[in-house]
C-alpha positions as a Markdown table, in Angstrom:
| # | Residue | x | y | z |
|---|---|---|---|---|
| 1 | Met | -79.7 | 4.6 | -194.4 |
| 2 | Lys | -81.0 | 1.5 | -192.6 |
| 3 | Glu | -82.5 | 2.3 | -189.2 |
| 4 | Gln | -81.1 | 0.5 | -186.1 |
| 5 | Glu | -83.7 | -1.5 | -184.2 |
| 6 | Asn | -81.7 | -1.9 | -181.0 |
| 7 | Ile | -78.5 | -0.8 | -179.4 |
| 8 | Pro | -76.4 | -3.4 | -177.4 |
| 9 | Ala | -76.8 | -2.2 | -173.8 |
| 10 | Ser | -75.1 | -4.7 | -171.4 |
| 11 | Lys | -71.4 | -4.8 | -170.8 |
| 12 | Val | -71.2 | -8.4 | -172.1 |
| 13 | Glu | -73.0 | -7.5 | -175.4 |
| 14 | Arg | -70.8 | -4.4 | -176.0 |
| 15 | Ala | -67.6 | -6.3 | -175.1 |
| 16 | Thr | -68.6 | -9.1 | -177.5 |
| 17 | Arg | -69.0 | -6.6 | -180.3 |
| 18 | Phe | -65.5 | -5.3 | -179.6 |
| 19 | Val | -64.0 | -8.8 | -179.6 |
| 20 | Lys | -65.6 | -9.5 | -183.0 |
| 21 | Ala | -64.1 | -6.2 | -184.3 |
| 22 | Gly | -60.7 | -7.3 | -183.0 |
| 23 | Leu | -61.1 | -10.7 | -184.8 |
| 24 | Lys | -62.0 | -8.9 | -188.1 |
| 25 | Val | -58.9 | -6.7 | -187.7 |
| 26 | Gly | -56.7 | -9.7 | -187.1 |
| 27 | Ser | -58.2 | -11.4 | -190.2 |
| 28 | Asn | -57.5 | -8.3 | -192.2 |
| 29 | Tyr | -53.8 | -8.5 | -191.2 |
| 30 | Val | -53.6 | -12.2 | -192.2 |
| 31 | Lys | -55.3 | -11.4 | -195.6 |
| 32 | His | -52.9 | -8.5 | -196.2 |
| 33 | Tyr | -49.7 | -10.3 | -195.5 |
| 34 | Thr | -50.9 | -13.4 | -197.5 |
| 35 | Gln | -51.6 | -11.1 | -200.5 |
| 36 | Lys | -48.2 | -9.5 | -200.1 |
| 37 | Ala | -46.5 | -13.0 | -199.9 |
| 38 | Leu | -48.3 | -13.8 | -203.2 |
| 39 | Asn | -46.9 | -10.6 | -204.7 |
| 40 | Gln | -50.3 | -9.0 | -205.1 |
| 41 | Asp | -50.5 | -5.3 | -205.3 |
| 42 | Val | -51.7 | -4.2 | -201.9 |
| 43 | Ser | -50.7 | -1.3 | -199.7 |
| 44 | Lys | -50.6 | -0.3 | -196.1 |
| 45 | Glu | -53.4 | 2.2 | -196.9 |
| 46 | Asp | -55.6 | -0.8 | -198.1 |
| 47 | Leu | -55.0 | -2.5 | -194.8 |
| 48 | Asp | -55.7 | 0.7 | -192.8 |
| 49 | Arg | -58.9 | 1.3 | -194.8 |
| 50 | Ala | -60.2 | -2.3 | -194.2 |
| 51 | Asn | -59.4 | -2.1 | -190.4 |
| 52 | Ala | -60.9 | 1.4 | -190.1 |
| 53 | Gly | -64.1 | 0.3 | -191.8 |
| 54 | Asp | -64.6 | -2.8 | -189.6 |
| 55 | Ile | -63.9 | -0.8 | -186.4 |
| 56 | Tyr | -66.2 | 2.0 | -187.5 |
| 57 | Glu | -69.0 | -0.5 | -188.3 |
| 58 | Thr | -68.8 | -1.8 | -184.8 |
| 59 | Leu | -68.6 | 1.6 | -183.1 |
| 60 | Ser | -71.6 | 2.9 | -185.2 |
| 61 | Glu | -73.7 | 0.1 | -183.9 |
| 62 | Leu | -72.6 | 0.7 | -180.3 |
| 63 | Lys | -73.0 | 4.5 | -180.6 |
| 64 | Gly | -72.3 | 6.6 | -177.5 |
| 65 | Ser | -68.8 | 7.2 | -176.1 |
| 66 | Ala | -67.3 | 4.5 | -178.3 |
| 67 | Leu | -68.4 | 6.3 | -181.4 |
| 68 | Lys | -67.6 | 9.7 | -179.9 |
| 69 | Val | -64.0 | 8.7 | -179.4 |
| 70 | Ala | -63.8 | 7.8 | -183.1 |
| 71 | Gln | -65.2 | 11.2 | -183.9 |
| 72 | Met | -62.5 | 12.9 | -181.7 |
| 73 | Leu | -59.8 | 10.8 | -183.3 |
| 74 | Ser | -61.0 | 11.8 | -186.8 |
| 75 | Met | -60.0 | 15.4 | -186.0 |
| 76 | Glu | -56.4 | 14.4 | -185.2 |
| 77 | Arg | -55.0 | 13.9 | -188.7 |
| 78 | Asn | -51.5 | 14.2 | -187.4 |
| 79 | Leu | -52.0 | 11.2 | -185.1 |
| 80 | Leu | -53.9 | 8.7 | -187.3 |
| 81 | Pro | -53.4 | 7.4 | -190.8 |
| 82 | Asp | -55.7 | 9.2 | -193.3 |
| 83 | Ala | -57.8 | 6.1 | -193.9 |
| 84 | Tyr | -58.9 | 6.1 | -190.2 |
| 85 | Ser | -59.5 | 9.8 | -190.1 |
| 86 | Asp | -61.6 | 9.7 | -193.3 |
| 87 | Ile | -63.8 | 6.8 | -192.1 |
| 88 | Phe | -64.0 | 7.9 | -188.5 |
| 89 | Ser | -65.1 | 11.4 | -189.6 |
| 90 | Met | -68.5 | 9.8 | -190.6 |
| 91 | Ala | -69.2 | 9.6 | -186.8 |
| 92 | Gln | -69.9 | 13.4 | -187.1 |
| 93 | His | -72.9 | 13.0 | -189.2 |
| 94 | Ser | -73.6 | 9.6 | -190.7 |
| 95 | Ala | -74.3 | 7.1 | -187.9 |
| 96 | Pro | -77.3 | 4.8 | -188.5 |
| 97 | Pro | -80.5 | 6.4 | -187.0 |
| 98 | Leu | -82.8 | 4.8 | -184.4 |
| 99 | Ser | -86.0 | 3.1 | -185.4 |
| 100 | Gly | -89.4 | 4.5 | -184.5 |
| 101 | Pro | -90.2 | 2.2 | -181.6 |
| 102 | Leu | -86.9 | 3.2 | -179.8 |
| 103 | Ile | -87.7 | 6.9 | -180.3 |
| 104 | Val | -91.2 | 6.5 | -178.8 |
| 105 | Lys | -89.8 | 4.4 | -175.9 |
| 106 | Thr | -87.3 | 7.2 | -175.0 |
| 107 | Phe | -90.1 | 9.9 | -175.0 |
| 108 | Lys | -92.3 | 7.8 | -172.8 |
| 109 | Gln | -89.5 | 7.1 | -170.4 |
| 110 | Tyr | -88.3 | 10.7 | -170.0 |
| 111 | Ile | -91.3 | 12.9 | -170.8 |
| 112 | Gln | -94.2 | 10.5 | -170.2 |
| 113 | Gln | -95.7 | 11.3 | -173.6 |
| 114 | Thr | -95.1 | 10.1 | -177.1 |
| 115 | Pro | -93.6 | 12.7 | -179.5 |
| 116 | Gln | -97.0 | 12.8 | -181.4 |
| 117 | Glu | -98.7 | 13.7 | -178.1 |
| 118 | Leu | -96.2 | 16.4 | -177.2 |
| 119 | Phe | -95.8 | 18.1 | -180.5 |
| 120 | Asp | -98.3 | 19.2 | -183.2 |
| 121 | Glu | -96.0 | 17.6 | -185.8 |
| 122 | Phe | -93.1 | 15.2 | -185.4 |
| 123 | Asp | -91.0 | 13.7 | -188.2 |
| 124 | Met | -90.1 | 10.1 | -187.2 |
| 125 | Gln | -87.3 | 10.2 | -189.8 |
| 126 | Ala | -84.1 | 11.6 | -188.2 |
| 127 | Ser | -82.6 | 14.5 | -190.1 |
| 128 | His | -79.3 | 14.0 | -188.4 |
| 129 | Ala | -77.7 | 11.1 | -186.6 |
| 130 | Ala | -74.3 | 11.3 | -184.8 |
| 131 | Ser | -72.5 | 9.7 | -181.9 |
| 132 | Ile | -74.5 | 10.6 | -178.8 |
| 133 | Gly | -78.0 | 11.3 | -180.3 |
| 134 | Gln | -80.0 | 12.1 | -183.3 |
| 135 | Val | -82.1 | 15.1 | -184.3 |
| 136 | His | -85.7 | 15.2 | -185.5 |
| 137 | Arg | -87.9 | 18.1 | -186.9 |
| 138 | Ala | -91.0 | 19.0 | -185.0 |
| 139 | Val | -93.6 | 21.8 | -184.9 |
| 140 | Lys | -95.3 | 23.3 | -181.8 |
| 141 | Asn | -97.7 | 26.2 | -182.0 |
| 142 | Gly | -96.5 | 27.0 | -185.5 |
| 143 | Val | -92.8 | 27.1 | -184.4 |
| 144 | Glu | -90.4 | 24.7 | -186.2 |
| 145 | Leu | -88.2 | 22.9 | -183.7 |
| 146 | Ala | -85.2 | 20.6 | -183.6 |
| 147 | Val | -85.5 | 17.7 | -181.1 |
| 148 | Lys | -82.4 | 15.9 | -180.1 |
| 149 | Ile | -82.9 | 12.4 | -178.7 |
| 150 | Gln | -80.1 | 10.6 | -176.9 |
| 151 | Tyr | -79.5 | 7.0 | -177.8 |
| 152 | Pro | -80.7 | 4.5 | -175.1 |
| 153 | Gly | -78.0 | 3.3 | -172.7 |
| 154 | Val | -75.3 | 5.8 | -173.8 |
| 155 | Ala | -74.9 | 7.4 | -170.4 |
| 156 | Asp | -74.8 | 4.1 | -168.6 |
| 157 | Ser | -72.1 | 2.7 | -170.8 |
| 158 | Val | -69.5 | 5.5 | -170.9 |
| 159 | Lys | -67.1 | 4.1 | -168.3 |
| 160 | Ser | -67.2 | 0.5 | -169.6 |
| 161 | Asp | -67.0 | 1.6 | -173.2 |
| 162 | Leu | -63.8 | 3.7 | -172.5 |
| 163 | Lys | -62.2 | 0.6 | -171.0 |
| 164 | Leu | -63.0 | -1.3 | -174.2 |
| 165 | Val | -61.9 | 1.5 | -176.5 |
| 166 | Lys | -58.7 | 2.3 | -174.7 |
| 167 | Pro | -56.6 | -0.6 | -176.1 |
| 168 | Phe | -57.7 | 0.4 | -179.7 |
| 169 | Ala | -56.8 | 4.0 | -179.1 |
| 170 | Leu | -53.5 | 3.2 | -177.4 |
| 171 | Arg | -52.5 | 1.0 | -180.3 |
| 172 | Leu | -53.5 | 3.6 | -182.9 |
| 173 | Leu | -51.7 | 6.3 | -181.1 |
| 174 | Asn | -48.8 | 4.1 | -180.2 |
| 175 | Met | -48.8 | 5.3 | -176.6 |
| 176 | Lys | -48.6 | 3.7 | -173.1 |
| 177 | Glu | -51.6 | 3.7 | -170.8 |
| 178 | Lys | -49.7 | 5.3 | -167.8 |
| 179 | Asp | -48.7 | 8.2 | -170.0 |
| 180 | Val | -52.3 | 9.1 | -170.9 |
| 181 | Lys | -54.3 | 8.1 | -167.8 |
| 182 | Ile | -55.1 | 11.6 | -166.7 |
| 183 | Phe | -56.2 | 12.5 | -170.2 |
| 184 | Phe | -58.5 | 9.4 | -170.4 |
| 185 | Asp | -59.9 | 10.5 | -167.1 |
| 186 | Glu | -60.7 | 13.9 | -168.5 |
| 187 | Val | -62.3 | 12.4 | -171.6 |
| 188 | Glu | -64.5 | 10.2 | -169.3 |
| 189 | Val | -65.6 | 13.3 | -167.4 |
| 190 | Lys | -66.5 | 15.2 | -170.5 |
| 191 | Leu | -68.3 | 12.3 | -172.1 |
| 192 | Leu | -70.4 | 11.8 | -169.0 |
| 193 | Glu | -71.3 | 15.5 | -169.2 |
| 194 | Glu | -72.2 | 15.2 | -172.9 |
| 195 | Thr | -74.9 | 12.6 | -171.9 |
| 196 | Asp | -76.5 | 15.0 | -169.5 |
| 197 | Tyr | -78.9 | 17.1 | -171.5 |
| 198 | Asp | -80.0 | 19.1 | -168.5 |
| 199 | Leu | -76.4 | 20.3 | -168.3 |
| 200 | Glu | -76.3 | 20.9 | -172.0 |
| 201 | Leu | -79.5 | 23.0 | -171.8 |
| 202 | Lys | -77.9 | 25.1 | -169.1 |
| 203 | Asn | -74.7 | 25.6 | -171.0 |
| 204 | Ser | -76.5 | 26.3 | -174.3 |
| 205 | Val | -78.7 | 29.1 | -172.8 |
| 206 | Ala | -75.8 | 30.6 | -170.8 |
| 207 | Ile | -73.2 | 30.7 | -173.6 |
| 208 | Ser | -75.6 | 31.6 | -176.5 |
| 209 | Ser | -77.1 | 34.5 | -174.4 |
| 210 | Arg | -73.7 | 35.9 | -173.5 |
| 211 | Cys | -72.4 | 35.6 | -177.1 |
| 212 | Ser | -75.5 | 36.9 | -178.8 |
| 213 | His | -74.0 | 40.4 | -179.3 |
| 214 | Leu | -71.2 | 39.1 | -181.5 |
| 215 | Glu | -71.4 | 39.9 | -185.2 |
| 216 | Asn | -72.5 | 37.3 | -187.8 |
| 217 | Leu | -73.5 | 34.6 | -185.2 |
| 218 | Lys | -76.8 | 33.1 | -184.5 |
| 219 | Phe | -78.0 | 30.7 | -181.8 |
| 220 | Ala | -81.1 | 28.7 | -181.2 |
| 221 | His | -83.8 | 29.4 | -178.6 |
| 222 | Tyr | -84.2 | 26.5 | -176.1 |
| 223 | Tyr | -87.4 | 25.0 | -174.6 |
| 224 | Pro | -86.9 | 23.5 | -171.1 |
| 225 | Glu | -90.6 | 22.5 | -171.1 |
| 226 | Tyr | -90.0 | 20.1 | -173.9 |
| 227 | Ser | -86.7 | 18.9 | -172.7 |
| 228 | Ser | -85.4 | 16.4 | -170.2 |
| 229 | Lys | -82.1 | 14.6 | -169.2 |
| 230 | Arg | -82.2 | 12.7 | -172.4 |
| 231 | Ile | -84.2 | 14.9 | -174.8 |
| 232 | Leu | -83.3 | 18.5 | -175.8 |
| 233 | Thr | -85.6 | 20.8 | -177.8 |
| 234 | Met | -84.6 | 24.0 | -179.5 |
| 235 | Ser | -85.7 | 26.2 | -182.4 |
| 236 | Trp | -84.8 | 24.9 | -185.8 |
| 237 | Leu | -81.8 | 26.6 | -187.4 |
| 238 | Asn | -81.5 | 26.8 | -191.2 |
| 239 | Gly | -78.2 | 26.7 | -193.0 |
| 240 | Ile | -75.8 | 24.3 | -194.6 |
| 241 | Pro | -73.0 | 22.5 | -192.7 |
| 242 | Leu | -69.7 | 24.3 | -192.8 |
| 243 | Gly | -68.1 | 21.4 | -194.8 |
| 244 | Glu | -70.8 | 21.6 | -197.5 |
| 245 | Phe | -70.4 | 25.4 | -197.6 |
| 246 | Ile | -66.7 | 25.1 | -198.3 |
| 247 | Lys | -67.4 | 22.5 | -201.1 |
| 248 | Asn | -69.7 | 25.1 | -202.8 |
| 249 | Asn | -66.6 | 27.2 | -203.4 |
| 250 | Pro | -67.7 | 30.5 | -201.8 |
| 251 | Thr | -66.1 | 33.8 | -202.5 |
| 252 | Gln | -63.1 | 34.9 | -200.4 |
| 253 | Glu | -65.2 | 37.6 | -198.9 |
| 254 | Met | -67.7 | 35.0 | -197.6 |
| 255 | Arg | -64.8 | 32.7 | -196.4 |
| 256 | Asn | -63.3 | 35.6 | -194.4 |
| 257 | Lys | -66.7 | 36.6 | -193.0 |
| 258 | Val | -67.4 | 33.1 | -191.7 |
| 259 | Gly | -63.8 | 32.7 | -190.5 |
| 260 | Gln | -64.0 | 36.0 | -188.6 |
| 261 | Ala | -67.2 | 35.0 | -186.9 |
| 262 | Leu | -65.7 | 31.7 | -185.8 |
| 263 | Trp | -62.6 | 33.4 | -184.5 |
| 264 | Asp | -64.5 | 36.0 | -182.5 |
| 265 | Phe | -66.8 | 33.3 | -181.1 |
| 266 | Tyr | -64.0 | 31.3 | -179.6 |
| 267 | Ser | -61.9 | 34.3 | -178.6 |
| 268 | Tyr | -64.7 | 35.8 | -176.7 |
| 269 | Gln | -65.6 | 32.6 | -174.9 |
| 270 | Met | -62.0 | 31.9 | -173.8 |
| 271 | His | -61.0 | 35.4 | -172.8 |
| 272 | Ala | -64.3 | 36.9 | -171.5 |
| 273 | Leu | -66.2 | 33.9 | -170.3 |
| 274 | Arg | -63.4 | 31.4 | -169.3 |
| 275 | Ile | -65.4 | 28.7 | -171.0 |
| 276 | Thr | -65.5 | 27.3 | -174.5 |
| 277 | His | -67.6 | 25.2 | -176.9 |
| 278 | Ala | -65.0 | 22.4 | -177.2 |
| 279 | Asp | -66.3 | 20.5 | -180.2 |
| 280 | Pro | -65.3 | 22.5 | -183.2 |
| 281 | His | -66.1 | 20.1 | -186.1 |
| 282 | Pro | -67.8 | 21.3 | -189.3 |
| 283 | Gly | -71.1 | 19.7 | -188.5 |
| 284 | Asn | -71.7 | 22.0 | -185.5 |
| 285 | Phe | -71.8 | 25.2 | -187.6 |
| 286 | Leu | -74.5 | 25.9 | -190.2 |
| 287 | Ile | -73.8 | 28.7 | -192.7 |
| 288 | Gln | -76.8 | 30.9 | -193.7 |
| 289 | Pro | -77.0 | 32.5 | -197.2 |
| 290 | Asp | -75.7 | 35.9 | -195.9 |
| 291 | Gly | -72.7 | 34.2 | -194.2 |
| 292 | Thr | -74.1 | 34.2 | -190.7 |
| 293 | Val | -72.9 | 31.3 | -188.6 |
| 294 | Ala | -75.5 | 29.3 | -186.7 |
| 295 | Val | -73.9 | 27.5 | -183.8 |
| 296 | Ile | -75.4 | 24.2 | -182.6 |
| 297 | Asp | -74.5 | 21.5 | -180.0 |
| 298 | Phe | -73.2 | 22.8 | -176.7 |
| 299 | Gly | -72.8 | 19.2 | -175.4 |
| 300 | Cys | -69.1 | 19.4 | -175.0 |
| 301 | Val | -68.2 | 22.5 | -173.0 |
| 302 | Lys | -64.9 | 23.1 | -171.2 |
| 303 | Glu | -64.5 | 25.5 | -168.3 |
| 304 | Ile | -61.1 | 27.1 | -168.2 |
| 305 | Pro | -59.8 | 27.1 | -164.6 |
| 306 | Glu | -58.5 | 30.6 | -163.6 |
| 307 | Glu | -55.2 | 29.1 | -162.4 |
| 308 | Leu | -54.7 | 27.6 | -165.9 |
| 309 | Tyr | -55.9 | 30.5 | -168.0 |
| 310 | His | -53.1 | 32.9 | -167.2 |
| 311 | Pro | -50.1 | 30.6 | -167.7 |
| 312 | Tyr | -51.7 | 29.0 | -170.8 |
| 313 | Phe | -52.0 | 32.3 | -172.6 |
| 314 | Asp | -48.9 | 33.9 | -171.0 |
| 315 | Val | -46.7 | 31.4 | -172.9 |
| 316 | Ala | -47.8 | 33.0 | -176.2 |
| 317 | Asn | -46.4 | 36.4 | -175.0 |
| 318 | Pro | -43.0 | 37.1 | -176.6 |
| 319 | Asp | -41.8 | 38.8 | -173.4 |
| 320 | Ile | -42.5 | 35.6 | -171.4 |
| 321 | Met | -41.0 | 33.4 | -174.1 |
| 322 | Ser | -37.8 | 35.4 | -174.0 |
| 323 | Asn | -37.5 | 35.2 | -170.2 |
| 324 | Pro | -36.3 | 31.8 | -169.1 |
| 325 | Glu | -37.3 | 32.1 | -165.4 |
| 326 | Glu | -40.8 | 33.3 | -166.2 |
| 327 | Leu | -41.3 | 30.7 | -168.9 |
| 328 | Glu | -40.2 | 27.9 | -166.6 |
| 329 | Lys | -42.8 | 29.1 | -164.0 |
| 330 | Arg | -45.5 | 28.9 | -166.6 |
| 331 | Phe | -44.4 | 25.5 | -167.8 |
| 332 | Ile | -44.6 | 24.2 | -164.2 |
| 333 | Ala | -48.1 | 25.7 | -163.7 |
| 334 | Leu | -49.1 | 23.8 | -166.9 |
| 335 | Ser | -47.5 | 20.6 | -165.7 |
| 336 | Met | -45.3 | 20.5 | -168.8 |
| 337 | Ile | -42.3 | 20.3 | -166.6 |
| 338 | Tyr | -42.1 | 19.6 | -162.9 |
| 339 | Pro | -40.1 | 21.1 | -160.0 |
| 340 | Glu | -38.4 | 17.8 | -159.4 |
| 341 | Asp | -37.3 | 17.4 | -163.0 |
| 342 | Thr | -33.5 | 17.1 | -163.3 |
| 343 | Gln | -31.7 | 20.0 | -165.1 |
| 344 | Ala | -31.1 | 17.6 | -168.0 |
| 345 | Glu | -34.8 | 17.0 | -168.3 |
| 346 | Lys | -35.5 | 20.7 | -168.2 |
| 347 | Asp | -32.8 | 21.4 | -170.8 |
| 348 | Phe | -34.6 | 18.9 | -173.1 |
| 349 | Phe | -38.3 | 19.7 | -172.5 |
| 350 | Ile | -38.3 | 23.5 | -172.3 |
| 351 | Pro | -36.8 | 24.1 | -175.8 |
| 352 | Val | -39.1 | 21.4 | -177.3 |
| 353 | Phe | -42.2 | 22.9 | -175.8 |
| 354 | Lys | -41.1 | 26.5 | -176.4 |
| 355 | Asn | -40.6 | 25.7 | -180.1 |
| 356 | Met | -44.0 | 24.0 | -180.3 |
| 357 | Ile | -45.8 | 26.9 | -178.6 |
| 358 | Gly | -44.0 | 29.4 | -180.8 |
| 359 | Met | -45.5 | 27.7 | -183.8 |
| 360 | Leu | -49.0 | 27.2 | -182.5 |
| 361 | Gly | -49.1 | 30.8 | -181.2 |
| 362 | Ala | -48.0 | 32.3 | -184.5 |
| 363 | Pro | -51.6 | 33.5 | -185.4 |
| 364 | Leu | -51.6 | 35.6 | -182.2 |
| 365 | Gln | -48.4 | 37.4 | -183.2 |
| 366 | Tyr | -49.9 | 39.2 | -186.2 |
| 367 | Pro | -52.9 | 41.6 | -186.4 |
| 368 | Val | -54.1 | 39.6 | -189.4 |
| 369 | Phe | -53.4 | 35.9 | -190.2 |
| 370 | Asp | -53.9 | 34.0 | -193.4 |
| 371 | Phe | -55.1 | 30.5 | -192.4 |
| 372 | Ala | -54.9 | 29.4 | -196.0 |
| 373 | Asp | -51.1 | 29.1 | -195.5 |
| 374 | Asp | -50.7 | 25.3 | -195.8 |
| 375 | Ala | -46.9 | 25.7 | -195.1 |
| 376 | Phe | -47.8 | 26.8 | -191.5 |
| 377 | Phe | -50.0 | 23.7 | -190.9 |
| 378 | Lys | -47.5 | 21.4 | -192.5 |
| 379 | Lys | -44.8 | 22.7 | -190.2 |
| 380 | Val | -47.0 | 22.2 | -187.2 |
| 381 | Tyr | -48.0 | 18.7 | -188.1 |
| 382 | Glu | -44.5 | 17.6 | -188.9 |
| 383 | Tyr | -43.2 | 19.0 | -185.6 |
| 384 | Gly | -46.0 | 17.2 | -183.8 |
| 385 | Glu | -45.0 | 13.9 | -185.4 |
| 386 | Gln | -41.4 | 14.6 | -184.6 |
| 387 | Ile | -42.2 | 15.2 | -180.9 |
| 388 | Ala | -44.4 | 12.1 | -180.7 |
| 389 | Arg | -41.5 | 9.9 | -181.9 |
| 390 | Met | -39.0 | 11.4 | -179.4 |
| 391 | Pro | -38.0 | 8.6 | -176.9 |
| 392 | Glu | -37.6 | 11.3 | -174.2 |
| 393 | Ile | -41.3 | 12.2 | -174.6 |
| 394 | Arg | -42.5 | 8.6 | -174.9 |
| 395 | Asn | -40.4 | 7.4 | -171.9 |
| 396 | Ser | -40.9 | 10.4 | -169.7 |
| 397 | Gly | -42.7 | 8.4 | -167.0 |
| 398 | Lys | -45.1 | 11.2 | -166.2 |
| 399 | Pro | -47.7 | 13.1 | -168.3 |
| 400 | Arg | -46.5 | 16.3 | -169.8 |
| 401 | Gly | -49.3 | 18.8 | -169.6 |
| 402 | Ser | -52.3 | 19.4 | -167.5 |
| 403 | Gln | -55.4 | 17.3 | -168.2 |
| 404 | His | -57.3 | 20.6 | -168.6 |
| 405 | Val | -55.2 | 21.5 | -171.6 |
| 406 | Leu | -56.6 | 18.4 | -173.6 |
| 407 | Tyr | -59.9 | 20.0 | -174.5 |
| 408 | Ile | -58.5 | 23.6 | -174.8 |
| 409 | Asn | -55.8 | 22.4 | -177.2 |
| 410 | Arg | -58.5 | 20.3 | -179.1 |
| 411 | Thr | -60.5 | 23.5 | -179.4 |
| 412 | Phe | -57.6 | 25.5 | -180.8 |
| 413 | Phe | -56.5 | 22.8 | -183.2 |
| 414 | Gly | -60.1 | 22.3 | -184.4 |
| 415 | Leu | -60.6 | 26.0 | -184.9 |
| 416 | Tyr | -57.3 | 26.3 | -186.8 |
| 417 | Lys | -58.3 | 23.4 | -189.0 |
| 418 | Leu | -61.7 | 24.9 | -189.7 |
| 419 | Leu | -60.1 | 28.2 | -190.7 |
| 420 | Asn | -57.5 | 26.4 | -192.8 |
| 421 | Asn | -60.3 | 24.5 | -194.7 |
| 422 | Leu | -62.1 | 27.8 | -195.2 |
| 423 | Lys | -58.9 | 29.4 | -196.5 |
| 424 | Ala | -59.9 | 32.4 | -194.4 |
| 425 | Thr | -57.9 | 35.5 | -193.5 |
| 426 | Val | -59.0 | 36.8 | -190.1 |
| 427 | Thr | -58.2 | 39.7 | -187.7 |
| 428 | Thr | -56.8 | 37.8 | -184.7 |
| 429 | Arg | -58.2 | 40.2 | -182.2 |
| 430 | Leu | -58.9 | 39.1 | -178.6 |
| 431 | Leu | -62.4 | 40.0 | -177.4 |
| 432 | Phe | -63.3 | 40.8 | -173.8 |
| 433 | Glu | -66.4 | 42.0 | -172.0 |
């Protein structure tokens, strides 16, 4: 893949790239409808693929939060056309890498040494390039290391990038800005945190050390002395990405072993630590030959507020679900309904959300759950699409759900999707300290 010599840094440069992308999308629409008028065989999928490709090309050049939003959207296949999800998913592992001079410049700025001066060996060719940074192999005192380098200007452009990305996202999701403001605010907070490698180092050490006793999981060792706010160094973890592991058609025993490790990892974090690795895409899990799961990238971590934890998991309790008064209390605590809602609004929203939670909480109602059940996921996706089209939801005039739920839900949906892709059967136990 061709290396990128520079990244647009100023607001004007980045805004100009977005304008050019918008013009390309407009041109694609003109071309599409012209072809249809001439009775040529073109489909809406062809248009989506052309638009997604042009948008992704721009985002991959800009990197940072713009590309991260594309990665996040790629995980929401029930929200986007497949063409967008397929192309945006490349943001997880296939962004163009930085050139050598930019790498050296970053090291000099944040560690005051070149990578060649700091390490005994350093591979200038990136082994992995994604949305926020890229990873290089290095060796120090005989130990093989992974060195993550943040793209220049990423942290400084988060807020301005989100303003530029927002119109694209709102159009793709077909939503109004006022209905999603608190959620965009939450995304901004988390993206700013992801650019702080000092914070990632702290989270990585804390979570990996407290989860190290869990079976079939492995974590890196981190090196603060070779790290900074924009550079993060850890031991190199071997293994193949989860997506590649699945393509190799492993045995059902191996699928279940990997799936159980993932379930236990997330269950323990949420219920024992009140915190979670909130970026469950396949590229963040490396599978070793014996089925051990190596977990990487603690850049996106969500703390679960105590006042949210109990109502969030209470609503999956059949006793609460069958008690209208107690269920309403939990929905109010989660901002799914409001005390000032009219009785007509409560009569509409409570059954809708109750039905949705009943579906999503199904794995918790059984001691063992088969995530290979595509009918379960089809039902969930179809109901999600149905809710999204409801005028009462779209015209509510207030957000339905706490902003904290955004990344917790994303984690659950991502975990469910990984387990479905694995076709794993897992014991859905809840783990506590």
